[in-house]
RODO-2510 file (C-alpha; in nm, 4 decimals, decimal comma):
residues 331
     n   res          X          Y          Z
     1     m    -8,1713     5,9091     7,5185
     2     l    -8,0245     5,8815     7,1614
     3     t    -8,2282     5,7657     6,8699
     4     g    -8,1091     5,5743     6,5591
     5     t    -7,8040     5,3566     6,5394
     6     a    -7,4911     5,4317     6,7361
     7     p    -7,1749     5,5267     6,5590
     8     k    -6,9049     5,3033     6,5027
     9     t    -6,6290     5,3697     6,7711
    10     t    -6,2644     5,2479     6,8109
    11     r    -6,1106     5,1191     7,1243
    12     t    -6,0721     5,3624     7,4122
    13     r    -5,8944     5,3744     7,7455
    14     t    -6,0878     5,4068     8,0781
    15     t    -5,9146     5,5895     8,3491
    16     n    -5,9743     5,5361     8,7336
    17     v    -6,2263     5,8066     8,7347
    18     g    -6,4498     5,6276     8,4793
    19     l    -6,3676     5,8797     8,1896
    20     e    -6,2680     5,7457     7,8500
    21     i    -5,9629     5,9019     7,6999
    22     d    -5,9154     5,8920     7,3113
    23     y    -5,6798     6,0520     7,0722
    24     p    -5,8669     6,2361     6,7898
    25     c    -5,7346     6,3325     6,4484
    26     i    -5,8277     6,6459     6,2560
    27     c    -6,0033     6,4280     6,0009
    28     g    -6,2523     6,2953     6,2679
    29     r    -6,1068     5,9722     6,3417
    30     t    -6,0163     5,8776     6,7067
    31     f    -5,7473     5,6331     6,8176
    32     a    -5,7022     5,4486     7,1335
    33     t    -5,3244     5,5227     7,1559
    34     e    -5,1221     5,8270     7,0980
    35     r    -4,8754     5,6240     6,8698
    36     g    -5,1585     5,5119     6,6438
    37     m    -5,2779     5,8710     6,6044
    38     k    -4,9284     5,9889     6,5010
    39     i    -4,8679     5,7027     6,2435
    40     h    -5,2192     5,7819     6,0929
    41     r    -5,1345     6,1612     6,0549
    42     t    -4,7907     6,0670     5,9007
    43     n    -4,9211     5,8146     5,6545
    44     v    -5,2495     5,9688     5,5450
    45     g    -5,1362     6,3203     5,5585
    46     c    -5,4515     6,4655     5,7345
    47     l    -5,3032     6,8187     5,7792
    48     r    -5,2419     6,8537     5,4108
    49     m    -5,5887     6,7182     5,3230
    50     s    -5,7612     6,9553     5,5586
    51     f    -5,6571     7,2461     5,3407
    52     q    -5,8287     7,0759     5,0313
    53     q    -6,1677     7,0121     5,1880
    54     q    -6,3512     7,1960     5,4514
    55     r    -6,5561     7,0317     5,7243
    56     t    -6,9289     7,0349     5,6639
    57     a    -7,1785     7,0316     5,9395
    58     v    -7,4390     6,7623     5,9429
    59     a    -7,7927     6,8788     5,9882
    60     d    -7,9288     6,5268     6,0936
    61     k    -8,0993     6,5552     6,4360
    62     t    -7,9897     6,2251     6,5443
    63     l    -7,6156     6,2989     6,4639
    64     e    -7,6480     6,6284     6,6419
    65     n    -7,7525     6,4363     6,9714
    66     q    -7,4512     6,2070     6,9364
    67     s    -7,2079     6,5124     6,8906
    68     q    -7,3493     6,6565     7,2136
    69     v    -7,2583     6,3396     7,3881
    70     q    -6,9200     6,3267     7,2502
    71     n    -6,8699     6,6804     7,3766
    72     l    -6,9225     6,5458     7,7157
    73     s    -6,6065     6,3274     7,6948
    74     a    -6,2923     6,4086     7,8795
    75     k    -6,1299     6,6385     7,6131
    76     k    -5,9514     6,8567     7,8591
    77     i    -5,7793     6,5411     7,9828
    78     q    -5,6953     6,4425     7,6471
    79     a    -5,5075     6,7773     7,5891
    80     e    -5,3144     6,7369     7,9143
    81     n    -5,2257     6,3734     7,8581
    82     r    -5,1088     6,4410     7,4818
    83     g    -4,9040     6,7419     7,5922
    84     d    -4,7295     6,8834     7,2810
    85     v    -4,7834     6,6020     7,0559
    86     l    -5,0331     6,7804     6,8359
    87     r    -4,8367     7,0984     6,8608
    88     h    -4,5456     6,9436     6,7029
    89     p    -4,6578     6,6346     6,5065
    90     s    -4,3086     6,5673     6,3708
    91     s    -4,0005     6,5382     6,5626
    92     d    -3,7919     6,6323     6,2666
    93     k    -3,6872     6,9896     6,2221
    94     r    -3,8963     7,1817     6,0036
    95     q    -3,7811     7,3442     5,6891
    96     k    -3,7309     7,7242     5,6912
    97     i    -3,9708     7,9011     5,4629
    98     d    -3,8455     8,1389     5,1892
    99     f    -4,0358     8,4530     5,2951
   100     p    -4,0460     8,7446     5,0716
   101     p    -3,8519     9,0655     5,1503
   102     a    -3,9981     9,3325     5,3735
   103     s    -4,0540     9,5624     5,0945
   104     s    -4,3073     9,3176     4,9200
   105     g    -4,6178     9,4786     5,0999
   106     n    -4,8653     9,3300     4,8510
   107     q    -4,7402     8,9781     4,9073
   108     w    -4,7548     9,0162     5,2826
   109     k    -5,0965     9,1586     5,2591
   110     d    -5,2393     8,8793     5,0490
   111     l    -5,0825     8,6210     5,2766
   112     d    -5,2402     8,7942     5,5838
   113     s    -5,5982     8,7816     5,4234
   114     k    -5,5437     8,4182     5,2947
   115     m    -5,4374     8,2750     5,6322
   116     v    -5,7367     8,4629     5,8073
   117     l    -5,9786     8,2999     5,5749
   118     k    -5,8174     7,9402     5,6323
   119     i    -5,8081     7,9801     5,9959
   120     d    -6,1708     8,0902     6,0202
   121     s    -6,2746     7,7958     5,7946
   122     l    -6,0774     7,5308     5,9579
   123     l    -6,0956     7,6386     6,3302
   124     g    -6,4254     7,8349     6,3244
   125     k    -6,6279     7,5807     6,5435
   126     s    -6,3671     7,3572     6,6859
   127     t    -6,2634     7,3372     7,0636
   128     l    -6,0083     7,5463     7,2230
   129     e    -5,7689     7,2558     7,2640
   130     h    -5,7983     7,1836     6,8979
   131     k    -5,7316     7,5520     6,8014
   132     l    -5,4166     7,5708     7,0277
   133     a    -5,2857     7,2442     6,8937
   134     t    -5,3256     7,3102     6,5143
   135     f    -5,3080     7,6909     6,4828
   136     s    -4,9230     7,7045     6,4141
   137     d    -4,9543     7,3903     6,1932
   138     i    -5,1944     7,5519     5,9682
   139     i    -4,9986     7,8898     5,9364
   140     y    -4,6749     7,6906     5,8701
   141     q    -4,8403     7,4597     5,5907
   142     i    -4,9973     7,7714     5,4214
   143     c    -4,6718     7,9520     5,4082
   144     l    -4,4775     7,6429     5,2858
   145     d    -4,7305     7,6006     5,0105
   146     t    -4,7204     7,9673     4,9226
   147     f    -4,3514     8,0496     4,9278
   148     g    -4,1739     7,7150     4,9367
   149     a    -3,8747     7,6305     5,1554
   150     k    -3,5396     7,7796     5,1615
   151     q    -3,2828     7,6133     4,9454
   152     h    -2,9674     7,4948     5,1629
   153     q    -2,6559     7,6497     5,0112
   154     t    -2,3504     7,4192     5,0030
   155     n    -2,0620     7,5765     5,1983
   156     h    -1,7404     7,5461     4,9845
   157     p    -1,4170     7,5270     5,1695
   158     p    -1,2304     7,8426     5,1461
   159     q    -0,9613     7,8661     4,8712
   160     r    -0,6024     7,8911     4,9790
   161     r    -0,4033     8,1844     4,8520
   162     r    -0,1334     8,1572     4,6144
   163     r     0,1428     8,2409     4,8439
   164     q     0,0266     7,9837     5,0897
   165     l     0,0139     7,7235     4,8030
   166     a     0,3643     7,8301     4,6904
   167     m     0,4884     7,7910     5,0524
   168     d     0,3527     7,4364     5,0638
   169     t     0,5354     7,3449     4,7497
   170     l     0,8695     7,5126     4,8799
   171     r     0,8238     7,3109     5,2046
   172     k     0,7836     6,9899     5,0093
   173     q     1,0934     7,0614     4,7971
   174     k     1,2977     7,1309     5,1076
   175     r     1,2053     6,8042     5,2571
   176     k     1,2787     6,6208     4,9307
   177     l     1,6273     6,7919     4,9310
   178     k     1,7016     6,6902     5,2762
   179     r     1,6333     6,3284     5,1912
   180     q     1,8491     6,3531     4,8916
   181     t     2,1415     6,5263     5,0823
   182     r     2,1534     6,2372     5,3305
   183     a     2,1710     5,9689     5,0457
   184     a     2,4114     6,1777     4,8160
   185     s     2,7677     6,1464     4,7893
   186     s     3,0107     6,4065     4,9307
   187     e     3,0520     6,5783     4,5769
   188     e     2,6691     6,6328     4,5428
   189     t     2,6190     6,7303     4,8950
   190     n     2,7505     7,0933     4,8463
   191     g     2,5359     7,1658     4,5425
   192     l     2,2204     7,0386     4,7071
   193     l     2,2860     7,2410     5,0222
   194     v     2,3083     7,5635     4,7911
   195     i     1,9781     7,4755     4,6484
   196     w     1,8217     7,4078     4,9843
   197     r     1,9514     7,7504     5,1183
   198     q     1,7808     7,9257     4,8203
   199     l     1,4624     7,7518     4,8790
   200     k     1,4716     7,8282     5,2556
   201     a     1,5280     8,2050     5,1643
   202     r     1,2294     8,2076     4,9419
   203     h     1,0281     8,0193     5,1927
   204     s     1,1196     8,2646     5,4694
   205     a     1,0342     8,5654     5,2604
   206     s     0,7056     8,4313     5,1751
   207     s     0,6465     8,3328     5,5553
   208     r     0,7132     8,6947     5,6561
   209     a     0,4958     8,8328     5,3962
   210     e     0,2065     8,6020     5,4918
   211     s     0,2487     8,6990     5,8597
   212     a     0,2372     9,0645     5,7799
   213     r    -0,0782     8,9995     5,5977
   214     k    -0,2527     8,8161     5,8762
   215     k    -0,1634     9,0990     6,1201
   216     r    -0,3102     9,3669     5,8862
   217     s    -0,6154     9,1544     5,8480
   218     q    -0,6431     9,1060     6,2257
   219     k    -0,5897     9,4680     6,2759
   220     r    -0,8836     9,5691     6,0554
   221     k    -1,1007     9,3174     6,2100
   222     n    -1,0349     9,4622     6,5654
   223     q    -1,0958     9,8206     6,4438
   224     e    -1,4368     9,7045     6,2992
   225     r    -1,5202     9,5256     6,6332
   226     f    -1,4049     9,8348     6,8273
   227     i    -1,6204    10,0769     6,6166
   228     r    -1,9195     9,8429     6,6342
   229     n    -1,9260     9,7942     7,0177
   230     p    -1,6293     9,9500     7,2043
   231     f    -1,7508     9,8512     7,5525
   232     q    -1,7733     9,4862     7,4639
   233     f    -1,4203     9,4923     7,2855
   234     a    -1,2879     9,6391     7,5978
   235     r    -1,4305     9,3960     7,8165
   236     q    -1,3035     9,1100     7,6111
   237     l    -0,9456     9,2550     7,6393
   238     f    -0,9319     9,2016     8,0094
   239     q    -1,1596     8,9251     8,0529
   240     q    -1,0083     8,6097     8,2161
   241     p    -1,0714     8,2691     8,0600
   242     k    -1,3459     8,0767     8,2359
   243     s    -1,2628     7,7286     8,1232
   244     r    -1,0373     7,6383     8,4191
   245     t    -1,0675     7,3841     8,6861
   246     l    -1,0362     7,4806     9,0676
   247     t    -0,7503     7,2835     9,2049
   248     v    -0,7141     7,3396     9,5863
   249     y    -0,6676     7,1283     9,8974
   250     r    -0,9760     7,0629    10,1052
   251     e    -0,8209     7,2289    10,4136
   252     e    -0,7597     7,5466    10,2236
   253     l    -1,0980     7,5417    10,1146
   254     e    -1,2598     7,4930    10,4276
   255     t    -1,0514     7,7672    10,5665
   256     f    -1,2566     8,0202    10,3527
   257     s    -1,5862     7,8459    10,3952
   258     d    -1,8623     7,9694    10,6268
   259     p    -1,9604     7,6939    10,8828
   260     t    -2,2953     7,8579    10,9537
   261     r    -2,4068     7,9117    10,5940
   262     e    -2,6895     7,6620    10,6455
   263     i    -2,8390     7,8541    10,9468
   264     p    -3,1053     8,1129    10,8147
   265     l    -3,0388     8,4593    10,9081
   266     e    -3,2496     8,6327    11,1686
   267     e    -3,4465     8,9506    11,0864
   268     p    -3,2288     9,2513    11,1730
   269     a    -3,3227     9,5015    11,4395
   270     g    -3,4723     9,8347    11,3360
   271     l    -3,5653     9,7084    10,9791
   272     v    -3,8104     9,9504    10,8225
   273     l    -4,0811     9,7720    10,6198
   274     p    -4,1935     9,9376    10,2957
   275     a    -4,5375    10,0825    10,2708
   276     a    -4,8035     9,8793    10,0992
   277     p    -4,8356     9,9384     9,7279
   278     g    -5,0737    10,1964     9,6188
   279     i    -5,1509    10,0529     9,2809
   280     k    -5,3059     9,6981     9,2560
   281     f    -5,0967     9,4503     9,0652
   282     d    -5,2399     9,3783     8,7127
   283     s    -5,2798     9,0102     8,6871
   284     k    -5,4784     9,0325     8,3678
   285     p    -5,3568     8,8590     8,0481
   286     p    -5,1370     9,0737     7,8119
   287     s    -5,3410     9,3115     7,6015
   288     l    -5,3009     9,3133     7,2316
   289     q    -5,1050     9,6288     7,2324
   290     e    -4,8585     9,4696     7,4783
   291     v    -4,8305     9,1506     7,2523
   292     i    -4,7769     9,3874     6,9514
   293     a    -4,5088     9,5765     7,1351
   294     v    -4,3213     9,2364     7,2204
   295     v    -4,3400     9,1233     6,8616
   296     n    -4,2246     9,4368     6,7098
   297     k    -3,9310     9,4544     6,9517
   298     a    -3,8080     9,1135     6,8420
   299     r    -3,5472     9,0940     6,5465
   300     a    -3,6933     9,0202     6,2029
   301     k    -3,4112     8,7746     6,1636
   302     s    -3,4845     8,5836     6,4756
   303     a    -3,4636     8,1903     6,4228
   304     p    -3,8097     8,0283     6,4270
   305     g    -3,9030     7,7844     6,7187
   306     p    -3,9887     7,4196     6,6808
   307     n    -4,3115     7,5104     6,4969
   308     g    -4,1252     7,6827     6,2154
   309     v    -4,3107     8,0051     6,2358
   310     p    -4,0724     8,3111     6,3001
   311     y    -4,1484     8,6474     6,4521
   312     l    -4,1266     8,8066     6,1003
   313     l    -4,4762     8,6352     6,0160
   314     y    -4,6502     8,8155     6,3110
   315     k    -4,4627     9,1383     6,2308
   316     r    -4,6038     9,1622     5,8716
   317     c    -4,9459     8,9954     5,9327
   318     s    -5,1206     9,1846     6,1869
   319     n    -5,4694     9,0031     6,1415
   320     v    -5,3008     8,6743     6,2099
   321     l    -5,1463     8,8148     6,5386
   322     k    -5,4889     8,9273     6,6307
   323     k    -5,6243     8,5879     6,5824
   324     l    -5,3505     8,4310     6,7953
   325     h    -5,4028     8,6814     7,0603
   326     k    -5,7957     8,6071     7,0630
   327     i    -5,7444     8,2435     7,1039
   328     l    -5,5056     8,2904     7,3872
   329     q    -5,7485     8,5309     7,5538
   330     s    -6,0122     8,2558     7,5526
   331     a    -5,7922     8,0087     7,7137
***
């Protein structure tokens, strides 16, 4: 039985099994609804505040007994009902972090040690559900505060070549002369036609030169593609387009259809069954070496997922990867 005054609680929901389900925030407050918890985290900024101040354990005996009672609440049910809400608190796409180059070994080493200290201080005595929900958020926030976000470069439209601009000018002049020819008198028509033929000759010469330039450019690109991957280039040469619609009569379609396709096949006679496997299937979770091998195999330029943390971070920060593997092993 608890002693002392009972702590102030907020509204909670009661399920059909008699368990109270609440939605806690990392600052310690609990909410009756998931929406209220998300609004609180957005307005107050609890995730950013958690880096400024660490949680201190209360040594009061009465409060320790209360915390033991709180641990008996349905926290597993909370994690299942919330789903990925705590994993991705914001539905907006996160900004890409401006990580240092791979040659900056000292910066990566300092970042690795800094994140390990923060993870130990913030997630040291928390529950498994809380660790899984906030691990990626903590890593992303530390990297964002350390290196900042990438600046989006404005894509300027490609500038047109001088020959193309000259061809546009000649085309406009030809159209203008055509209109003048229709409205001119018979004495002026011959002179305008001579000028129009001169413009047409200049436009045709520029068009042939531009066509030859495009062919040379396309030839150079095809050569580069062939040298880079000859097998893929050869497949694309003979690959038929797939964006077509099958247009056939039903009678013709049913002619090539199998009327017994829904009937399961019988076991063929004389089928030789394979021998039992000699090595037992390993159903253990992946080891640390297997996780490291998968991470190292991934491209360093791989785009990050919804949490904003790319493979590059785990490639350069081995201690953070070990922390993540340890948390997943305890799940």
